[in-house]
N, C-alpha and C positions, 0 to 999 in steps of 0.2 A: 549886794542884796537886791532882789527884785521887788517890784511893787506888790503890795498886798492885793489879792483878788477879791472883788465884791461878789464874784460868782459863788464862792465857797470852795470846798475841797473836792477835787476830782475823784469820782468813784469808779465808773466803768463806762465803756462805750457799748451802746446797744444799737445795732444797725448803723445808721448814719448819724446818730445822735449821741451827744455826750451827757452824762448824768453827773451832777454836782450835788453836794449836800452842804447846806448852810446851817451851822449849829449856833444857837443863841442861848445865853444863860439869863435866867430871870431870878430875882431875889425870892426866896421862899422860906419863911420862918419855920415851916413844919418839917423841913428836911434836916438831917443831921449836919450837913455842911453849909446850909443856909442859902442854897440856890438850886434851881432845877434846870435841866437842859431840854430844849426843844429842837427837833431836827426837821428841816424843810428840804425835801428833795426837789431838784429843778432839772428840766430838760433843756439843753441848748443844742442848736445846730448852726454850725459856722459862726459861732460867737454870738448868735441871737437867741434870746429867751423864747422858748416855744411854750412851755408849761411850767407852772410852779404850784406849790401847795400840796405836793404829794407827801404822804406820811411814812412810807416805807420804801426800801430799796426795790423789793419785788414789784410793788405797784408802779414804781417809776420805770422799771425795765419793761414791764408788760405794756404800759402806755407808750413808751418810746418805740416799741416794736410794731404797734398798731398805727402809728402816725405814718401816713403815706405822703411822700414828697409831692409837691404841687405839679411837677412835670408829668408824673405818672397818672395823676388824677385827670389831666387834660386828655391823655391818650385813650383812657378807658371809656 
């Protein structure tokens, strides 16, 4: 068995970036099952965290596609 990942679950690759989702459950007495889930989408590049706190997959993909690598910034 492998080590558990603190990154979360891999979702999709957008450009050169990887998108992961971290799901956490919190106790909630108003729900039928007693807990509620929150999802936090994160953008990683080469194993390093670039952006976190995105609330939807579409927002994460759009943000990942707009991130320009630092080498391309220097040439422009």
